[in-house]
Backbone as numpy.savetxt, mean C-alpha at the origin, in Angstrom:
# Nx Ny Nz CAx CAy CAz Cx Cy Cz
18.03 2.45 -12.85 18.67 3.68 -12.40 17.62 4.69 -11.94
16.46 4.73 -12.63 15.41 5.66 -12.22 14.95 5.34 -10.80
14.82 4.03 -10.49 14.41 3.62 -9.16 15.41 4.11 -8.12
16.70 4.04 -8.42 17.73 4.49 -7.49 17.60 5.99 -7.24
17.35 6.77 -8.29 17.17 8.22 -8.13 15.96 8.52 -7.27
14.87 7.79 -7.46 13.67 8.00 -6.64 13.94 7.64 -5.19
14.71 6.59 -4.95 15.07 6.23 -3.58 15.88 7.33 -2.93
16.85 7.89 -3.66 17.64 9.00 -3.12 16.76 10.21 -2.82
15.87 10.50 -3.73 14.99 11.66 -3.54 14.08 11.46 -2.34
13.56 10.24 -2.15 12.71 9.95 -1.00 13.48 10.12 0.31
14.73 9.62 0.30 15.54 9.75 1.52 15.86 11.21 1.80
16.17 11.96 0.77 16.46 13.39 0.92 15.24 14.12 1.46
14.07 13.80 0.92 12.82 14.39 1.38 12.57 14.07 2.85
12.79 12.83 3.24 12.55 12.42 4.63 13.49 13.14 5.60
14.77 13.26 5.22 15.74 13.96 6.07 15.38 15.44 6.21
14.96 16.05 5.11 14.57 17.46 5.15 13.34 17.66 6.03
12.36 16.75 5.91 11.15 16.88 6.72 11.45 16.68 8.20
12.32 15.73 8.52 12.72 15.53 9.91 13.40 16.78 10.46
14.26 17.38 9.65 14.92 18.61 10.08 13.93 19.72 10.34
12.95 19.89 9.46 11.94 20.93 9.64 11.09 20.68 10.89
10.91 19.41 11.25 10.10 19.07 12.42 10.80 19.47 13.71
12.12 19.31 13.77 12.81 19.46 15.04 13.67 20.72 15.18
14.06 21.34 14.05 14.97 22.48 14.17 14.28 23.70 14.79
15.05 24.46 15.55 14.56 25.72 16.10 15.35 26.89 15.51
16.25 26.58 14.59 17.09 27.59 13.96 16.51 27.98 12.61
16.24 29.26 12.41 15.61 29.72 11.18 16.51 29.53 9.97
17.83 29.66 10.18 18.75 29.45 9.05 18.74 27.99 8.61
18.71 27.07 9.60 18.60 25.65 9.24 17.27 25.37 8.55
16.22 26.02 9.00 14.90 25.82 8.37 14.95 26.18 6.89
15.61 27.27 6.56 15.73 27.66 5.15 16.47 26.59 4.35
17.51 26.02 4.96 18.28 24.99 4.26 17.43 23.74 4.03
16.64 23.35 5.05 15.80 22.16 4.92 14.70 22.37 3.87
14.16 23.57 3.81 13.16 23.87 2.79 13.78 23.75 1.39
15.01 24.23 1.25 15.69 24.12 -0.04 15.94 22.66 -0.39
16.32 21.84 0.60 16.50 20.41 0.35 15.20 19.76 -0.09
14.08 20.17 0.52 12.77 19.67 0.09 12.51 20.00 -1.37
12.81 21.22 -1.75 12.58 21.65 -3.13 13.44 20.85 -4.10
14.69 20.59 -3.71 15.57 19.78 -4.56 15.02 18.37 -4.72
14.57 17.77 -3.60 14.00 16.42 -3.66 12.77 16.39 -4.55
11.93 17.41 -4.45 10.72 17.47 -5.27 11.07 17.57 -6.75
12.08 18.37 -7.08 12.50 18.50 -8.48 13.09 17.18 -8.99
13.78 16.45 -8.12 14.31 15.14 -8.50 13.17 14.18 -8.83
12.12 14.19 -8.00 10.93 13.37 -8.28 10.35 13.73 -9.63
10.22 15.03 -9.87 9.58 15.51 -11.10 10.38 15.11 -12.33
11.71 15.17 -12.24 12.57 14.83 -13.37 12.55 13.33 -13.67
12.35 12.51 -12.63 12.44 11.07 -12.79 11.07 10.38 -12.86
10.00 11.16 -12.98 8.67 10.56 -13.08 7.88 11.27 -14.18
6.67 10.78 -14.42 5.81 11.37 -15.44 4.85 12.40 -14.85
5.01 12.73 -13.57 4.09 13.65 -12.91 4.55 15.09 -13.07
3.58 16.00 -13.09 3.88 17.42 -13.11 4.39 17.85 -11.74
5.10 18.98 -11.69 5.73 19.43 -10.46 4.71 19.64 -9.34
3.54 20.21 -9.63 2.55 20.44 -8.58 2.00 19.12 -8.05
1.89 18.09 -8.92 1.43 16.78 -8.47 2.46 16.13 -7.56
3.73 16.26 -7.93 4.81 15.72 -7.10 4.83 16.40 -5.75
4.63 17.71 -5.72 4.63 18.46 -4.46 3.55 17.93 -3.52
2.38 17.64 -4.06 1.29 17.10 -3.23 1.66 15.73 -2.67
2.33 14.90 -3.48 2.69 13.56 -3.05 3.78 13.57 -1.99
4.73 14.50 -2.11 5.91 14.46 -1.24 5.76 15.32 0.00
4.75 16.17 0.06 4.60 17.03 1.23 4.08 16.21 2.40
4.78 16.29 3.52 4.40 15.57 4.73 4.49 16.52 5.90
3.49 16.52 6.78 3.55 17.31 8.00 4.11 16.44 9.12
5.00 17.03 9.92 5.55 16.28 11.04 6.67 15.35 10.61
7.10 14.51 11.57 8.21 13.60 11.31 7.79 12.54 10.29
8.60 12.31 9.24 8.21 11.35 8.19 8.35 9.91 8.65
7.32 9.12 8.45 7.36 7.68 8.72 6.68 6.95 7.56
6.95 5.65 7.39 6.28 4.90 6.32 4.76 4.89 6.52
4.03 4.92 5.43 2.58 4.76 5.48 2.24 3.28 5.62
1.09 3.00 6.23 0.68 1.63 6.47 -0.50 1.28 5.57
-0.28 0.26 4.72 -1.30 -0.20 3.77 -1.75 -1.60 4.17
-3.05 -1.79 4.36 -3.56 -3.08 4.81 -4.33 -3.75 3.68
-4.08 -5.07 3.48 -4.72 -5.83 2.40 -5.42 -7.06 2.99
-6.66 -7.27 2.55 -7.45 -8.37 3.06 -7.34 -9.62 2.20
-7.04 -10.75 2.83 -6.90 -12.03 2.14 -8.12 -12.88 2.48
-9.05 -12.99 1.53 -10.31 -13.69 1.76 -10.44 -14.81 0.73
-10.67 -16.03 1.21 -10.82 -17.17 0.32 -12.26 -17.69 0.33
-12.67 -18.18 -0.82 -13.87 -19.01 -0.95 -13.39 -20.31 -1.58
-13.33 -21.36 -0.77 -12.70 -22.62 -1.19 -11.26 -22.34 -1.60
-10.90 -22.60 -2.85 -9.52 -22.40 -3.30 -9.34 -21.12 -4.11
-10.31 -20.22 -4.04 -10.24 -18.98 -4.83 -10.13 -17.77 -3.90
-9.34 -16.79 -4.32 -9.07 -15.60 -3.51 -9.88 -14.41 -4.03
-10.32 -13.57 -3.10 -11.11 -12.39 -3.44 -10.22 -11.27 -3.96
-10.56 -10.75 -5.15 -9.87 -9.60 -5.71 -10.90 -8.58 -6.18
-10.46 -7.32 -6.21 -11.32 -6.24 -6.72 -10.58 -5.53 -7.86
-11.34 -5.03 -8.80 -10.76 -4.31 -9.93 -10.82 -2.81 -9.65
-9.66 -2.18 -9.63 -9.56 -0.77 -9.32 -10.01 0.10 -10.49
-10.88 1.05 -10.21 -11.30 1.98 -11.26 -10.14 2.86 -11.72
-9.20 3.14 -10.82 -8.13 4.07 -11.13 -7.19 3.57 -12.21
-6.92 2.25 -12.25 -5.99 1.73 -13.27 -6.54 0.53 -14.04
-7.76 0.06 -13.70 -8.34 -1.07 -14.41 -7.68 -2.41 -14.12
-6.93 -2.48 -13.03 -6.22 -3.71 -12.68 -6.74 -4.26 -11.35
-6.34 -5.48 -11.02 -6.92 -6.20 -9.89 -6.00 -6.21 -8.68
-6.61 -6.24 -7.50 -5.85 -6.21 -6.26 -6.65 -6.85 -5.13
-5.95 -7.23 -4.07 -6.63 -7.56 -2.83 -7.33 -6.31 -2.31
-8.53 -6.42 -1.76 -9.18 -5.23 -1.21 -8.36 -4.67 -0.05
-8.37 -3.35 0.08 -7.62 -2.72 1.16 -7.25 -1.29 0.84
-6.37 -0.73 1.66 -5.94 0.65 1.47 -5.21 1.14 2.71
-5.00 2.45 2.79 -4.30 3.03 3.92 -5.10 2.86 5.21
-4.39 2.58 6.29 -5.04 2.52 7.59 -5.48 3.93 8.01
-6.67 4.03 8.56 -7.20 5.30 9.01 -6.92 5.49 10.50
-6.66 6.73 10.88 -6.42 7.06 12.27 -7.66 6.73 13.10
-7.46 6.13 14.27 -8.57 5.79 15.14 -9.10 4.39 14.97
-8.65 3.68 13.93 -9.09 2.30 13.68 -7.88 1.37 13.80
-8.09 0.20 14.38 -7.03 -0.80 14.45 -6.84 -1.43 13.07
-5.74 -2.17 12.85 -5.60 -2.86 11.57 -6.78 -3.76 11.25
-7.30 -4.50 12.25 -8.45 -5.38 12.02 -9.68 -4.56 11.63
-9.94 -3.48 12.33 -11.09 -2.64 12.00 -10.95 -2.03 10.62
-9.72 -1.65 10.27 -9.49 -1.08 8.94 -9.81 -2.07 7.83
-9.36 -3.32 7.98 -9.57 -4.26 6.88 -11.02 -4.69 6.79
-11.71 -4.78 7.92 -13.16 -5.06 7.88 -13.87 -3.98 7.09
-13.53 -2.74 7.36 -14.14 -1.59 6.69 -13.81 -1.59 5.20
-12.55 -1.82 4.85 -12.13 -1.77 3.45 -12.81 -2.86 2.61
-12.88 -4.08 3.16 -13.48 -5.18 2.40 -14.97 -4.94 2.19
-15.64 -4.45 3.22 -17.07 -4.17 3.07 -17.31 -3.06 2.05
-16.50 -2.00 2.12 -16.70 -0.86 1.22 -16.34 -1.20 -0.22
-15.25 -1.94 -0.42 -14.75 -2.18 -1.78 -15.36 -3.41 -2.44
-15.80 -4.39 -1.63 -16.25 -5.65 -2.21 -17.65 -6.07 -1.76
-18.17 -5.50 -0.67 -19.51 -5.83 -0.21 -19.61 -6.99 0.75
-18.47 -7.60 1.12 -18.50 -8.78 1.98 -18.21 -8.42 3.44
-18.76 -9.24 4.36 -18.51 -9.10 5.79 -17.50 -10.18 6.18
-16.51 -9.77 6.95 -15.43 -10.70 7.31 -15.04 -10.56 8.77
-14.32 -11.58 9.25 -13.68 -11.55 10.56 -12.19 -11.79 10.36
-11.32 -10.85 10.74 -9.88 -11.07 10.62 -9.44 -12.21 11.54
-8.56 -13.09 11.02 -8.15 -14.25 11.81 -6.64 -14.33 12.05
-5.82 -13.84 11.13 -4.37 -13.88 11.38 -3.63 -12.97 10.41
-2.45 -12.54 10.87 -1.56 -11.72 10.05 -0.62 -12.63 9.28
-0.74 -12.63 7.95 0.12 -13.49 7.12 1.49 -12.88 6.89
1.54 -11.56 6.69 2.82 -10.94 6.36 2.79 -9.44 6.64
3.97 -8.92 6.95 4.19 -7.48 7.07 5.41 -7.17 6.21
5.17 -6.56 5.04 6.23 -6.36 4.05 6.58 -4.88 3.89
7.87 -4.65 3.66 8.37 -3.34 3.24 8.35 -3.34 1.71
7.61 -2.40 1.12 7.46 -2.40 -0.34 8.81 -2.30 -1.05
9.82 -1.69 -0.40 11.12 -1.56 -1.04 11.81 -2.91 -1.24
11.36 -3.93 -0.52 11.99 -5.25 -0.63 11.21 -6.17 -1.56
10.24 -5.62 -2.27 9.41 -6.43 -3.16 9.28 -5.75 -4.52
8.76 -6.48 -5.47 8.80 -6.04 -6.86 7.63 -5.10 -7.21
7.52 -4.01 -6.44 6.54 -2.98 -6.74 7.18 -1.92 -7.64
6.39 -1.21 -8.43 6.96 -0.10 -9.21 7.41 1.01 -8.28
8.34 1.86 -8.71 8.81 2.96 -7.86 7.66 3.91 -7.51
7.56 4.24 -6.23 6.54 5.18 -5.75 7.22 6.29 -4.96
6.54 7.41 -4.83 7.16 8.58 -4.21 7.29 8.45 -2.70
6.48 7.60 -2.07 6.52 7.45 -0.63 6.84 6.01 -0.24
7.11 5.84 1.04 7.54 4.55 1.59 6.34 3.90 2.27
6.09 2.61 1.95 4.92 1.92 2.49 5.32 0.62 3.16
4.63 0.29 4.26 4.61 -1.06 4.81 3.25 -1.66 4.46
3.25 -2.95 4.12 2.01 -3.61 3.70 1.67 -4.77 4.63
0.47 -4.73 5.22 -0.02 -5.82 6.06 -0.97 -6.69 5.25
-0.75 -8.00 5.30 -1.65 -8.96 4.65 -2.38 -9.72 5.75
-3.68 -9.45 5.89 -4.48 -10.04 6.97 -5.48 -11.02 6.38
-5.36 -12.29 6.78 -6.33 -13.28 6.34 -7.63 -13.10 7.11
-8.75 -13.17 6.40 -10.06 -12.95 6.99 -11.00 -14.09 6.63
-11.88 -14.42 7.56 -12.92 -15.42 7.31 -14.16 -14.74 6.75
-14.69 -15.28 5.67 -15.88 -14.73 5.04 -17.12 -15.18 5.82
-17.94 -14.22 6.30 -19.09 -14.58 7.12 -20.42 -14.08 6.55
-20.38 -13.29 5.48 -21.65 -12.82 4.93 -21.45 -11.75 3.88
-22.57 -11.14 3.47 -22.54 -10.12 2.44 -22.59 -10.71 1.05
-22.51 -9.85 0.07 -22.49 -10.29 -1.34 -21.66 -9.30 -2.14
-21.17 -9.78 -3.29 -20.30 -8.96 -4.12 -20.98 -7.66 -4.51
-20.27 -6.56 -4.28 -20.83 -5.24 -4.58 -19.70 -4.28 -4.89
-19.79 -3.59 -6.01 -18.74 -2.65 -6.39 -18.91 -1.33 -5.64
-17.92 -0.46 -5.76 -17.94 0.83 -5.06 -17.43 1.92 -5.98
-17.27 3.12 -5.44 -16.73 4.21 -6.25 -15.26 3.99 -6.58
-14.59 3.06 -5.84 -13.19 2.75 -6.10 -13.02 1.50 -6.95
-14.03 0.60 -6.93 -13.89 -0.69 -7.60 -14.99 -0.87 -8.64
-14.63 -1.51 -9.77 -15.61 -1.71 -10.85 -16.05 -3.17 -10.98
-15.27 -4.10 -10.39 -15.63 -5.51 -10.42 -15.15 -6.18 -9.14
-15.84 -7.25 -8.75 -15.48 -8.05 -7.58 -15.58 -9.51 -7.99
-14.53 -10.31 -7.72 -14.56 -11.71 -8.14 -13.56 -12.52 -7.35
-13.72 -13.86 -7.40 -12.79 -14.80 -6.79 -11.99 -15.49 -7.89
-10.69 -15.67 -7.66 -9.80 -16.25 -8.66 -8.95 -17.37 -8.04
-8.73 -18.42 -8.82 -7.82 -19.47 -8.39 -6.38 -19.06 -8.69
-5.45 -19.80 -8.13 -4.03 -19.48 -8.31 -3.62 -19.56 -9.77
-4.22 -20.47 -10.51 -3.84 -20.70 -11.91 -4.48 -19.69 -12.85
-5.44 -18.90 -12.40 -6.15 -18.01 -13.30 -6.25 -16.59 -12.73
-5.14 -16.08 -12.25 -5.11 -14.72 -11.72 -5.22 -13.70 -12.86
-5.94 -12.60 -12.64 -6.08 -11.56 -13.66 -4.87 -10.61 -13.64
-4.80 -9.65 -14.55 -3.72 -8.65 -14.51 -3.77 -7.87 -13.19
-2.63 -7.79 -12.51 -2.59 -7.23 -11.17 -2.11 -5.80 -11.13
-2.63 -5.05 -10.16 -2.16 -3.70 -9.87 -0.94 -3.82 -8.96
0.24 -3.88 -9.56 1.45 -4.24 -8.81 1.90 -3.16 -7.83
1.37 -1.96 -7.93 1.66 -0.96 -6.91 1.01 -1.36 -5.60
-0.04 -2.18 -5.68 -0.79 -2.60 -4.49 -0.39 -3.99 -4.01
-0.27 -4.93 -4.92 0.22 -6.27 -4.56 0.77 -6.96 -5.80
1.80 -7.80 -5.56 2.48 -8.48 -6.66 1.97 -9.92 -6.78
2.31 -10.56 -7.89 1.93 -11.96 -8.09 2.55 -12.84 -7.02
3.80 -12.57 -6.66 4.48 -13.38 -5.65 3.78 -13.26 -4.30
3.26 -12.08 -3.99 2.54 -11.89 -2.73 1.23 -12.67 -2.72
0.55 -12.72 -3.86 -0.67 -13.52 -3.94 -0.35 -15.01 -3.82
0.75 -15.44 -4.45 1.16 -16.83 -4.30 1.43 -17.15 -2.82
2.00 -16.20 -2.10 2.23 -16.37 -0.67 0.91 -16.60 0.06
-0.13 -15.87 -0.32 -1.45 -16.02 0.31 -2.00 -17.42 0.06
-1.87 -17.91 -1.18 -2.33 -19.26 -1.49 -1.54 -20.31 -0.70
-0.25 -20.08 -0.55 0.59 -21.02 0.19 0.15 -21.10 1.66
-0.24 -19.96 2.21 -0.64 -19.91 3.62 -2.04 -20.47 3.85
-2.84 -20.56 2.79 -4.26 -20.89 2.91 -4.53 -22.11 3.79
-3.85 -23.21 3.58 -4.15 -24.45 4.30 -3.10 -24.78 5.35
-2.23 -23.83 5.65 -1.21 -24.06 6.67 -1.65 -23.44 8.00
-2.11 -24.27 8.91 -2.59 -23.77 10.20 -1.46 -23.26 11.08
-0.23 -23.74 10.83 0.92 -23.31 11.62 1.76 -22.27 10.88
1.11 -21.52 9.99 1.82 -20.48 9.21 2.51 -19.49 10.14
3.75 -19.18 9.84 4.52 -18.18 10.60 4.54 -16.88 9.83
4.14 -15.79 10.48 4.05 -14.49 9.82 5.38 -14.11 9.18
5.32 -13.70 7.91 6.51 -13.23 7.19 6.67 -11.73 7.40
7.91 -11.26 7.33 8.14 -9.83 7.45 9.36 -9.42 6.63
9.38 -8.11 6.32 10.41 -7.49 5.47 10.25 -7.90 4.01
């Protein structure tokens, strides 16, 4: 039920932000601002965050669209590259939000080098998922997730200010995962695609 309330609040927030972006009527603007405040209070009531933290998470400039999160799928033989996040102490595929001015391929090259120390070449898009259709914990914003398989060409394991460990894991020995970033089923999907040269990109 909490997830349903967060979904309603996110939709309410998005509608209010769209209205603020396009309206030219000051009276409508006041109504949209009030709707934003209601959505923010709904987030605050249904989460463990303080009201000011929720406000920072839900505030968006311009027309609201899903954020794009890119994840790098790098194999060494039958083991997949994961990094341990300092923020929650759990493991994930290296990656993060796409930065303006960089293509998805450029973003994942940058993320893997910064978070894990390895140099890669992106080779194919394995999946484009809507987080709402997968078993992620409820989050305040809407994300699309790109899973890009990359060929390992150099570098060495190196931690960063975001990551505390870097390692390769087999399918049978996966560590505790940061499910806000990627789920066990998504990693299994990566292993399934590993040796399939005719893999068809998954979506939704």
